[in-house]
ZANU-527019 format. One record per atom (N, C-alpha, C, O): residue number from 1; atom name; z, x, y. Coordinates in steps of 0.05 Angstrom, whole numbers, plus 5000, padded with zeros to 4 digits. Layout:
i NUM | at CA | pz Z | px X | py Y
...
***
This chain:
i 1 | at N | pz 0121 | px 1474 | py 2830
i 1 | at CA | pz 0145 | px 1479 | py 2814
i 1 | at C | pz 0165 | px 1495 | py 2831
i 1 | at O | pz 0158 | px 1515 | py 2843
i 2 | at N | pz 0189 | px 1485 | py 2832
i 2 | at CA | pz 0209 | px 1499 | py 2848
i 2 | at C | pz 0221 | px 1522 | py 2833
i 2 | at O | pz 0216 | px 1526 | py 2810
i 3 | at N | pz 0238 | px 1537 | py 2847
i 3 | at CA | pz 0249 | px 1562 | py 2836
i 3 | at C | pz 0271 | px 1557 | py 2816
i 3 | at O | pz 0278 | px 1575 | py 2800
i 4 | at N | pz 0282 | px 1533 | py 2816
i 4 | at CA | pz 0304 | px 1528 | py 2797
i 4 | at C | pz 0295 | px 1524 | py 2768
i 4 | at O | pz 0309 | px 1529 | py 2749
i 5 | at N | pz 0270 | px 1514 | py 2765
i 5 | at CA | pz 0260 | px 1508 | py 2738
i 5 | at C | pz 0257 | px 1533 | py 2721
i 5 | at O | pz 0266 | px 1533 | py 2698
i 6 | at N | pz 0245 | px 1555 | py 2731
i 6 | at CA | pz 0244 | px 1579 | py 2714
i 6 | at C | pz 0272 | px 1590 | py 2707
i 6 | at O | pz 0276 | px 1599 | py 2685
i 7 | at N | pz 0291 | px 1587 | py 2725
i 7 | at CA | pz 0318 | px 1596 | py 2719
i 7 | at C | pz 0330 | px 1578 | py 2697
i 7 | at O | pz 0344 | px 1588 | py 2679
i 8 | at N | pz 0326 | px 1552 | py 2699
i 8 | at CA | pz 0336 | px 1534 | py 2679
i 8 | at C | pz 0323 | px 1540 | py 2652
i 8 | at O | pz 0337 | px 1539 | py 2631
i 9 | at N | pz 0297 | px 1545 | py 2652
i 9 | at CA | pz 0283 | px 1551 | py 2627
i 9 | at C | pz 0295 | px 1577 | py 2615
i 9 | at O | pz 0298 | px 1579 | py 2591
i 10 | at N | pz 0300 | px 1597 | py 2632
i 10 | at CA | pz 0311 | px 1622 | py 2622
i 10 | at C | pz 0338 | px 1618 | py 2611
i 10 | at O | pz 0345 | px 1630 | py 2590
i 11 | at N | pz 0355 | px 1602 | py 2624
i 11 | at CA | pz 0382 | px 1597 | py 2613
i 11 | at C | pz 0380 | px 1583 | py 2586
i 11 | at O | pz 0395 | px 1590 | py 2568
i 12 | at N | pz 0363 | px 1564 | py 2584
i 12 | at CA | pz 0360 | px 1549 | py 2558
i 12 | at C | pz 0350 | px 1568 | py 2537
i 12 | at O | pz 0359 | px 1567 | py 2514
i 13 | at N | pz 0330 | px 1585 | py 2543
i 13 | at CA | pz 0320 | px 1604 | py 2524
i 13 | at C | pz 0341 | px 1624 | py 2515
i 13 | at O | pz 0343 | px 1630 | py 2491
i 14 | at N | pz 0357 | px 1634 | py 2533
i 14 | at CA | pz 0378 | px 1652 | py 2527
i 14 | at C | pz 0399 | px 1639 | py 2509
i 14 | at O | pz 0409 | px 1650 | py 2489
i 15 | at N | pz 0406 | px 1614 | py 2516
i 15 | at CA | pz 0425 | px 1599 | py 2500
i 15 | at C | pz 0415 | px 1594 | py 2472
i 15 | at O | pz 0430 | px 1598 | py 2453
i 16 | at N | pz 0390 | px 1587 | py 2469
i 16 | at CA | pz 0379 | px 1583 | py 2443
i 16 | at C | pz 0379 | px 1609 | py 2427
i 16 | at O | pz 0384 | px 1609 | py 2403
i 17 | at N | pz 0373 | px 1632 | py 2440
i 17 | at CA | pz 0373 | px 1658 | py 2427
i 17 | at C | pz 0401 | px 1664 | py 2418
i 17 | at O | pz 0405 | px 1674 | py 2395
i 18 | at N | pz 0421 | px 1659 | py 2435
i 18 | at CA | pz 0449 | px 1665 | py 2427
i 18 | at C | pz 0457 | px 1647 | py 2404
i 18 | at O | pz 0472 | px 1657 | py 2387
i 19 | at N | pz 0448 | px 1623 | py 2404
i 19 | at CA | pz 0455 | px 1605 | py 2381
i 19 | at C | pz 0444 | px 1617 | py 2355
i 19 | at O | pz 0458 | px 1616 | py 2335
i 20 | at N | pz 0420 | px 1627 | py 2356
i 20 | at CA | pz 0408 | px 1639 | py 2331
i 20 | at C | pz 0424 | px 1663 | py 2323
i 20 | at O | pz 0429 | px 1667 | py 2299
i 21 | at N | pz 0432 | px 1680 | py 2342
i 21 | at CA | pz 0448 | px 1704 | py 2335
i 21 | at C | pz 0475 | px 1695 | py 2323
i 21 | at O | pz 0484 | px 1707 | py 2304
i 22 | at N | pz 0487 | px 1675 | py 2335
i 22 | at CA | pz 0512 | px 1665 | py 2325
i 22 | at C | pz 0509 | px 1654 | py 2297
i 22 | at O | pz 0526 | px 1659 | py 2279
i 23 | at N | pz 0487 | px 1640 | py 2292
i 23 | at CA | pz 0482 | px 1629 | py 2265
i 23 | at C | pz 0480 | px 1652 | py 2245
i 23 | at O | pz 0491 | px 1650 | py 2223
i 24 | at N | pz 0466 | px 1673 | py 2253
i 24 | at CA | pz 0463 | px 1696 | py 2234
i 24 | at C | pz 0490 | px 1708 | py 2229
i 24 | at O | pz 0496 | px 1715 | py 2206
i 25 | at N | pz 0506 | px 1712 | py 2250
i 25 | at CA | pz 0533 | px 1724 | py 2246
i 25 | at C | pz 0551 | px 1707 | py 2228
i 25 | at O | pz 0565 | px 1717 | py 2212
i 26 | at N | pz 0549 | px 1681 | py 2232
i 26 | at CA | pz 0566 | px 1663 | py 2216
i 26 | at C | pz 0557 | px 1661 | py 2188
i 26 | at O | pz 0573 | px 1660 | py 2169
i 27 | at N | pz 0530 | px 1662 | py 2184
i 27 | at CA | pz 0520 | px 1659 | py 2157
i 27 | at C | pz 0525 | px 1683 | py 2139
i 27 | at O | pz 0526 | px 1681 | py 2115
i 28 | at N | pz 0530 | px 1706 | py 2152
i 28 | at CA | pz 0537 | px 1730 | py 2136
i 28 | at C | pz 0564 | px 1726 | py 2123
i 28 | at O | pz 0583 | px 1715 | py 2136
i 29 | at N | pz 0567 | px 1734 | py 2099
i 29 | at CA | pz 0593 | px 1732 | py 2086
i 29 | at C | pz 0611 | px 1753 | py 2097
i 29 | at O | pz 0602 | px 1775 | py 2106
i 30 | at N | pz 0636 | px 1748 | py 2098
i 30 | at CA | pz 0655 | px 1767 | py 2108
i 30 | at C | pz 0657 | px 1791 | py 2089
i 30 | at O | pz 0662 | px 1788 | py 2065
i 31 | at N | pz 0652 | px 1814 | py 2100
i 31 | at CA | pz 0653 | px 1838 | py 2084
i 31 | at C | pz 0672 | px 1858 | py 2096
i 31 | at O | pz 0681 | px 1854 | py 2119
i 32 | at N | pz 0678 | px 1879 | py 2082
i 32 | at CA | pz 0696 | px 1899 | py 2092
i 32 | at C | pz 0683 | px 1914 | py 2115
i 32 | at O | pz 0697 | px 1925 | py 2132
i 33 | at N | pz 0657 | px 1915 | py 2116
i 33 | at CA | pz 0643 | px 1929 | py 2137
i 33 | at C | pz 0638 | px 1912 | py 2162
i 33 | at O | pz 0627 | px 1922 | py 2182
i 34 | at N | pz 0647 | px 1887 | py 2162
i 34 | at CA | pz 0643 | px 1869 | py 2185
i 34 | at C | pz 0659 | px 1879 | py 2209
i 34 | at O | pz 0682 | px 1888 | py 2207
i 35 | at N | pz 0646 | px 1877 | py 2232
i 35 | at CA | pz 0659 | px 1885 | py 2257
i 35 | at C | pz 0675 | px 1862 | py 2269
i 35 | at O | pz 0690 | px 1866 | py 2288
i 36 | at N | pz 0672 | px 1838 | py 2258
i 36 | at CA | pz 0685 | px 1815 | py 2269
i 36 | at C | pz 0712 | px 1811 | py 2255
i 36 | at O | pz 0715 | px 1814 | py 2231
i 37 | at N | pz 0732 | px 1804 | py 2271
i 37 | at CA | pz 0757 | px 1796 | py 2259
i 37 | at C | pz 0756 | px 1767 | py 2250
i 37 | at O | pz 0737 | px 1753 | py 2257
i 38 | at N | pz 0775 | px 1759 | py 2235
i 38 | at CA | pz 0775 | px 1731 | py 2225
i 38 | at C | pz 0777 | px 1711 | py 2249
i 38 | at O | pz 0766 | px 1690 | py 2249
i 39 | at N | pz 0792 | px 1720 | py 2269
i 39 | at CA | pz 0795 | px 1703 | py 2293
i 39 | at C | pz 0768 | px 1700 | py 2308
i 39 | at O | pz 0760 | px 1678 | py 2316
i 40 | at N | pz 0753 | px 1722 | py 2310
i 40 | at CA | pz 0727 | px 1721 | py 2323
i 40 | at C | pz 0707 | px 1705 | py 2306
i 40 | at O | pz 0691 | px 1690 | py 2317
i 41 | at N | pz 0709 | px 1708 | py 2280
i 41 | at CA | pz 0692 | px 1692 | py 2262
i 41 | at C | pz 0697 | px 1662 | py 2266
i 41 | at O | pz 0679 | px 1646 | py 2267
i 42 | at N | pz 0723 | px 1655 | py 2268
i 42 | at CA | pz 0730 | px 1627 | py 2272
i 42 | at C | pz 0720 | px 1617 | py 2299
i 42 | at O | pz 0711 | px 1594 | py 2301
i 43 | at N | pz 0722 | px 1634 | py 2320
i 43 | at CA | pz 0712 | px 1626 | py 2346
i 43 | at C | pz 0682 | px 1621 | py 2346
i 43 | at O | pz 0672 | px 1602 | py 2357
i 44 | at N | pz 0667 | px 1639 | py 2332
i 44 | at CA | pz 0638 | px 1636 | py 2330
i 44 | at C | pz 0631 | px 1611 | py 2314
i 44 | at O | pz 0612 | px 1597 | py 2321
i 45 | at N | pz 0646 | px 1605 | py 2293
i 45 | at CA | pz 0641 | px 1581 | py 2278
i 45 | at C | pz 0645 | px 1556 | py 2295
i 45 | at O | pz 0630 | px 1537 | py 2294
i 46 | at N | pz 0667 | px 1556 | py 2311
i 46 | at CA | pz 0672 | px 1534 | py 2329
i 46 | at C | pz 0650 | px 1530 | py 2349
i 46 | at O | pz 0642 | px 1508 | py 2355
i 47 | at N | pz 0641 | px 1552 | py 2361
i 47 | at CA | pz 0619 | px 1551 | py 2380
i 47 | at C | pz 0594 | px 1540 | py 2368
i 47 | at O | pz 0580 | px 1524 | py 2380
i 48 | at N | pz 0589 | px 1549 | py 2344
i 48 | at CA | pz 0565 | px 1539 | py 2329
i 48 | at C | pz 0567 | px 1509 | py 2325
i 48 | at O | pz 0548 | px 1494 | py 2328
i 49 | at N | pz 0591 | px 1499 | py 2317
i 49 | at CA | pz 0595 | px 1471 | py 2312
i 49 | at C | pz 0591 | px 1455 | py 2338
i 49 | at O | pz 0580 | px 1433 | py 2337
i 50 | at N | pz 0600 | px 1465 | py 2360
i 50 | at CA | pz 0596 | px 1451 | py 2386
i 50 | at C | pz 0567 | px 1449 | py 2392
i 50 | at O | pz 0558 | px 1428 | py 2401
i 51 | at N | pz 0551 | px 1470 | py 2388
i 51 | at CA | pz 0523 | px 1469 | py 2394
i 51 | at C | pz 0507 | px 1451 | py 2375
i 51 | at O | pz 0486 | px 1442 | py 2381
i 52 | at N | pz 0518 | px 1446 | py 2351
i 52 | at CA | pz 0505 | px 1429 | py 2332
i 52 | at C | pz 0510 | px 1399 | py 2336
i 52 | at O | pz 0495 | px 1383 | py 2326
i 53 | at N | pz 0530 | px 1392 | py 2352
i 53 | at CA | pz 0537 | px 1364 | py 2356
i 53 | at C | pz 0517 | px 1350 | py 2373
i 53 | at O | pz 0506 | px 1362 | py 2392
i 54 | at N | pz 0511 | px 1325 | py 2366
i 54 | at CA | pz 0492 | px 1309 | py 2381
i 54 | at C | pz 0504 | px 1282 | py 2387
i 54 | at O | pz 0523 | px 1273 | py 2374
i 55 | at N | pz 0493 | px 1269 | py 2408
i 55 | at CA | pz 0503 | px 1243 | py 2414
i 55 | at C | pz 0488 | px 1222 | py 2397
i 55 | at O | pz 0473 | px 1230 | py 2379
i 56 | at N | pz 0492 | px 1196 | py 2403
i 56 | at CA | pz 0481 | px 1175 | py 2386
i 56 | at C | pz 0451 | px 1175 | py 2384
i 56 | at O | pz 0440 | px 1165 | py 2364
i 57 | at N | pz 0437 | px 1184 | py 2405
i 57 | at CA | pz 0408 | px 1184 | py 2404
i 57 | at C | pz 0396 | px 1211 | py 2395
i 57 | at O | pz 0372 | px 1215 | py 2397
i 58 | at N | pz 0413 | px 1229 | py 2386
i 58 | at CA | pz 0403 | px 1254 | py 2375
i 58 | at C | pz 0401 | px 1277 | py 2395
i 58 | at O | pz 0392 | px 1299 | py 2387
i 59 | at N | pz 0408 | px 1272 | py 2420
i 59 | at CA | pz 0407 | px 1293 | py 2440
i 59 | at C | pz 0431 | px 1312 | py 2437
i 59 | at O | pz 0453 | px 1303 | py 2436
i 60 | at N | pz 0425 | px 1338 | py 2435
i 60 | at CA | pz 0448 | px 1357 | py 2433
i 60 | at C | pz 0467 | px 1354 | py 2457
i 60 | at O | pz 0458 | px 1350 | py 2480
i 61 | at N | pz 0493 | px 1355 | py 2452
i 61 | at CA | pz 0513 | px 1352 | py 2473
i 61 | at C | pz 0512 | px 1374 | py 2494
i 61 | at O | pz 0520 | px 1370 | py 2517
i 62 | at N | pz 0502 | px 1398 | py 2487
i 62 | at CA | pz 0501 | px 1420 | py 2506
i 62 | at C | pz 0475 | px 1420 | py 2522
i 62 | at O | pz 0471 | px 1437 | py 2539
i 63 | at N | pz 0457 | px 1400 | py 2517
i 63 | at CA | pz 0432 | px 1398 | py 2532
i 63 | at C | pz 0438 | px 1387 | py 2560
i 63 | at O | pz 0453 | px 1367 | py 2563
i 64 | at N | pz 0426 | px 1399 | py 2580
i 64 | at CA | pz 0428 | px 1389 | py 2608
i 64 | at C | pz 0401 | px 1378 | py 2616
i 64 | at O | pz 0382 | px 1393 | py 2619
i 65 | at N | pz 0400 | px 1352 | py 2621
i 65 | at CA | pz 0374 | px 1340 | py 2628
i 65 | at C | pz 0363 | px 1350 | py 2655
i 65 | at O | pz 0379 | px 1357 | py 2673
i 66 | at N | pz 0337 | px 1352 | py 2657
i 66 | at CA | pz 0325 | px 1361 | py 2682
i 66 | at C | pz 0331 | px 1343 | py 2705
i 66 | at O | pz 0332 | px 1351 | py 2728
i 67 | at N | pz 0335 | px 1317 | py 2699
i 67 | at CA | pz 0341 | px 1298 | py 2721
i 67 | at C | pz 0367 | px 1305 | py 2736
i 67 | at O | pz 0370 | px 1298 | py 2759
i 68 | at N | pz 0385 | px 1320 | py 2722
i 68 | at CA | pz 0410 | px 1327 | py 2735
i 68 | at C | pz 0405 | px 1347 | py 2758
i 68 | at O | pz 0420 | px 1347 | py 2777
i 69 | at N | pz 0384 | px 1363 | py 2757
i 69 | at CA | pz 0378 | px 1382 | py 2778
i 69 | at C | pz 0373 | px 1367 | py 2804
i 69 | at O | pz 0383 | px 1376 | py 2825
i 70 | at N | pz 0358 | px 1345 | py 2803
i 70 | at CA | pz 0353 | px 1330 | py 2828
i 70 | at C | pz 0379 | px 1317 | py 2838
i 70 | at O | pz 0383 | px 1317 | py 2862
i 71 | at N | pz 0395 | px 1307 | py 2820
i 71 | at CA | pz 0420 | px 1295 | py 2828
i 71 | at C | pz 0438 | px 1316 | py 2841
i 71 | at O | pz 0451 | px 1310 | py 2861
i 72 | at N | pz 0439 | px 1340 | py 2830
i 72 | at CA | pz 0455 | px 1361 | py 2841
i 72 | at C | pz 0445 | px 1369 | py 2869
i 72 | at O | pz 0461 | px 1374 | py 2887
i 73 | at N | pz 0419 | px 1370 | py 2872
i 73 | at CA | pz 0408 | px 1376 | py 2899
i 73 | at C | pz 0416 | px 1355 | py 2919
i 73 | at O | pz 0423 | px 1361 | py 2942
i 74 | at N | pz 0414 | px 1330 | py 2911
i 74 | at CA | pz 0422 | px 1308 | py 2929
i 74 | at C | pz 0452 | px 1310 | py 2936
i 74 | at O | pz 0460 | px 1306 | py 2959
i 75 | at N | pz 0469 | px 1316 | py 2916
i 75 | at CA | pz 0497 | px 1319 | py 2921
i 75 | at C | pz 0503 | px 1342 | py 2940
i 75 | at O | pz 0520 | px 1341 | py 2958
i 76 | at N | pz 0488 | px 1364 | py 2936
i 76 | at CA | pz 0492 | px 1388 | py 2954
i 76 | at C | pz 0484 | px 1380 | py 2982
i 76 | at O | pz 0497 | px 1388 | py 3002
i 77 | at N | pz 0462 | px 1365 | py 2985
i 77 | at CA | pz 0453 | px 1357 | py 3012
i 77 | at C | pz 0474 | px 1340 | py 3025
i 77 | at O | pz 0481 | px 1343 | py 3049
i 78 | at N | pz 0486 | px 1321 | py 3011
i 78 | at CA | pz 0506 | px 1303 | py 3022
i 78 | at C | pz 0531 | px 1320 | py 3030
i 78 | at O | pz 0542 | px 1315 | py 3051
i 79 | at N | pz 0539 | px 1338 | py 3012
i 79 | at CA | pz 0563 | px 1354 | py 3019
i 79 | at C | pz 0558 | px 1372 | py 3043
i 79 | at O | pz 0576 | px 1376 | py 3059
i 80 | at N | pz 0534 | px 1383 | py 3046
i 80 | at CA | pz 0527 | px 1399 | py 3069
i 80 | at C | pz 0528 | px 1382 | py 3094
i 80 | at O | pz 0538 | px 1391 | py 3115
i 81 | at N | pz 0519 | px 1357 | py 3093
i 81 | at CA | pz 0521 | px 1339 | py 3116
i 81 | at C | pz 0550 | px 1334 | py 3123
i 81 | at O | pz 0557 | px 1333 | py 3146
i 82 | at N | pz 0566 | px 1330 | py 3103
i 82 | at CA | pz 0595 | px 1324 | py 3107
i 82 | at C | pz 0608 | px 1348 | py 3121
i 82 | at O | pz 0623 | px 1345 | py 3140
i 83 | at N | pz 0602 | px 1372 | py 3112
i 83 | at CA | pz 0613 | px 1396 | py 3124
i 83 | at C | pz 0604 | px 1399 | py 3153
i 83 | at O | pz 0620 | px 1405 | py 3171
i 84 | at N | pz 0579 | px 1394 | py 3158
i 84 | at CA | pz 0569 | px 1396 | py 3186
i 84 | at C | pz 0582 | px 1375 | py 3204
i 84 | at O | pz 0589 | px 1381 | py 3226
i 85 | at N | pz 0586 | px 1351 | py 3193
i 85 | at CA | pz 0599 | px 1330 | py 3208
i 85 | at C | pz 0628 | px 1338 | py 3214
i 85 | at O | pz 0639 | px 1333 | py 3236
i 86 | at N | pz 0642 | px 1349 | py 3194
i 86 | at CA | pz 0669 | px 1358 | py 3198
i 86 | at C | pz 0671 | px 1380 | py 3219
i 86 | at O | pz 0690 | px 1380 | py 3235
i 87 | at N | pz 0652 | px 1398 | py 3220
i 87 | at CA | pz 0652 | px 1419 | py 3240
i 87 | at C | pz 0648 | px 1407 | py 3268
i 87 | at O | pz 0662 | px 1415 | py 3287
i 88 | at N | pz 0630 | px 1388 | py 3270
i 88 | at CA | pz 0626 | px 1375 | py 3296
i 88 | at C | pz 0651 | px 1360 | py 3305
i 88 | at O | pz 0659 | px 1362 | py 3328
i 89 | at N | pz 0664 | px 1346 | py 3287
i 89 | at CA | pz 0689 | px 1332 | py 3293
i 89 | at C | pz 0710 | px 1352 | py 3302
i 89 | at O | pz 0725 | px 1347 | py 3321
i 90 | at N | pz 0712 | px 1375 | py 3288
i 90 | at CA | pz 0732 | px 1395 | py 3295
i 90 | at C | pz 0726 | px 1406 | py 3323
i 90 | at O | pz 0745 | px 1411 | py 3338
i 91 | at N | pz 0701 | px 1411 | py 3329
i 91 | at CA | pz 0694 | px 1420 | py 3356
i 91 | at C | pz 0701 | px 1400 | py 3377
i 91 | at O | pz 0712 | px 1407 | py 3398
i 92 | at N | pz 0696 | px 1374 | py 3372
i 92 | at CA | pz 0703 | px 1353 | py 3391
i 92 | at C | pz 0733 | px 1352 | py 3395
i 92 | at O | pz 0742 | px 1350 | py 3418
i 93 | at N | pz 0748 | px 1353 | py 3373
i 93 | at CA | pz 0777 | px 1352 | py 3375
i 93 | at C | pz 0788 | px 1377 | py 3390
i 93 | at O | pz 0807 | px 1375 | py 3405
i 94 | at N | pz 0775 | px 1399 | py 3386
i 94 | at CA | pz 0784 | px 1424 | py 3400
i 94 | at C | pz 0779 | px 1421 | py 3430
i 94 | at O | pz 0796 | px 1429 | py 3446
i 95 | at N | pz 0756 | px 1410 | py 3438
i 95 | at CA | pz 0750 | px 1405 | py 3466
i 95 | at C | pz 0770 | px 1385 | py 3478
i 95 | at O | pz 0779 | px 1389 | py 3501
i 96 | at N | pz 0776 | px 1364 | py 3463
i 96 | at CA | pz 0795 | px 1344 | py 3473
i 96 | at C | pz 0822 | px 1357 | py 3477
i 96 | at O | pz 0836 | px 1352 | py 3497
i 97 | at N | pz 0830 | px 1373 | py 3458
i 97 | at CA | pz 0856 | px 1387 | py 3459
i 97 | at C | pz 0857 | px 1405 | py 3484
i 97 | at O | pz 0878 | px 1407 | py 3497
i 98 | at N | pz 0836 | px 1420 | py 3489
i 98 | at CA | pz 0835 | px 1437 | py 3513
i 98 | at C | pz 0837 | px 1421 | py 3539
i 98 | at O | pz 0850 | px 1430 | py 3558
i 99 | at N | pz 0823 | px 1398 | py 3540
i 99 | at CA | pz 0825 | px 1382 | py 3564
i 99 | at C | pz 0853 | px 1370 | py 3568
i 99 | at O | pz 0862 | px 1368 | py 3591
i 100 | at N | pz 0866 | px 1363 | py 3546
i 100 | at CA | pz 0893 | px 1353 | py 3548
i 100 | at C | pz 0913 | px 1374 | py 3557
i 100 | at O | pz 0933 | px 1368 | py 3571
i 101 | at N | pz 0908 | px 1399 | py 3549
i 101 | at CA | pz 0925 | px 1421 | py 3557
i 101 | at C | pz 0923 | px 1428 | py 3587
i 101 | at O | pz 0942 | px 1437 | py 3599
i 102 | at N | pz 0900 | px 1423 | py 3599
i 102 | at CA | pz 0896 | px 1429 | py 3627
i 102 | at C | pz 0908 | px 1408 | py 3644
i 102 | at O | pz 0906 | px 1410 | py 3669
***
């Protein structure tokens, strides 16, 4: 198991915990003792609604599939190769420029 999986699990667990806290805050009726303003209450309600939305097959829209981690690693590898190639090209162009100056 690589090091990204525990971090992903932790993020998902924290997100789920926050969703439950938000649900509790929203479910409370607005009282005079509430620390939330009506604007904050509306923001929390909107956030709750976003987390409740699902696509056609029932998957929550805020869910990030594990398969994306591999795709992101591949993209990072490709971008790193591009940067390295650009550095090599810049070095070659710099050497050509120095030779032309002499």
